[in-house]
C-alpha positions in Angstrom: -7.4 -24.7 11.0 -10.7 -26.4 10.0 -10.0 -27.2 6.1 -13.7 -27.0 5.6 -13.9 -23.5 7.4 -13.8 -20.2 4.8 -10.7 -18.2 5.5 -11.7 -15.2 7.3 -12.5 -12.4 5.4 -9.7 -9.5 5.0 -9.6 -6.8 7.6 -9.3 -4.0 5.1 -10.2 -3.2 1.8 -7.0 -3.5 -0.5 -7.6 -0.3 -2.5 -8.8 2.0 0.2 -5.8 0.6 2.5 -3.3 1.3 -0.3 -5.1 4.6 -1.2 -4.1 5.4 2.4 -0.9 4.6 2.4 -0.3 6.5 -0.7 -2.0 9.6 1.1 0.5 8.8 4.2 3.5 8.7 1.7 2.7 11.9 0.1 2.3 13.7 3.4 6.3 13.5 3.5 8.0 15.5 0.6 11.0 12.9 1.0 9.2 9.8 1.1 7.3 11.3 -1.6 9.9 12.2 -3.8 11.2 8.6 -3.5 7.9 7.1 -4.3 8.1 9.4 -7.4 11.8 8.1 -8.1 11.1 4.2 -7.6 7.9 4.1 -9.6 9.2 6.5 -12.5 6.0 8.6 -12.3 5.8 12.9 -12.1 3.3 13.9 -9.6 0.4 14.5 -11.9 0.8 11.2 -13.2 0.5 9.7 -9.5 -2.4 11.6 -8.8 -4.4 10.8 -12.1 -3.5 7.0 -11.5 -3.8 7.1 -7.5 -7.1 4.4 -8.2 -5.2 2.2 -10.6 -4.4 -1.2 -9.3 -1.1 -0.8 -10.6 0.0 2.5 -8.8 -1.6 1.0 -5.7 0.5 -2.1 -5.9 3.8 -0.4 -6.5 3.0 2.0 -3.7 2.3 -0.8 -1.1 5.7 -2.6 -2.3 7.5 0.6 -2.0 6.6 0.2 1.7 7.1 -3.0 2.2 10.6 -2.8 0.7 11.2 -0.4 3.2 10.6 -2.1 6.9 10.9 1.6 9.0 8.2 3.1 6.6 5.9 0.4 6.5 5.9 0.0 10.4 5.3 3.9 10.4 2.7 3.7 8.1 0.7 0.6 9.4 0.7 2.7 12.9 -0.8 5.7 11.2 -3.5 3.8 9.3 -4.4 1.7 12.5 -3.2 -1.7 10.7 -0.7 -4.1 10.9 2.2 -4.5 8.6 1.3 -7.4 7.2 -2.3 -6.0 6.3 -0.5 -3.6 3.9 1.5 -6.3 2.5 -1.9 -8.8 2.5 -3.3 -5.8 0.4 -0.3 -5.7 -2.3 -0.8 -9.7 -2.6 -4.7 -9.3 -3.1 -4.6 -6.2 -5.0 -1.7 -7.4 -7.2 -3.9 -10.8 -7.8 -1.0 -13.0 -6.1 
């Protein structure tokens, strides 16, 4: 890698990708209930705070912590699992 060449731009907007991930999670009652249990949010609060970076990062981390869901979500969103993990990192400020 050329140290003077800028890194390539991310393929996906982090916020949009994690919003899509949240929608994918919430389309399944079992996954949605697990997300609520893990985050401690109520359904109404999740809807109200859906665009908050903290909630989006928690959503992405929820997927990253369960590889089968991470892979399935990435397929559904036409991205790679790494794209989702990278979105978490970028939006979380790492």
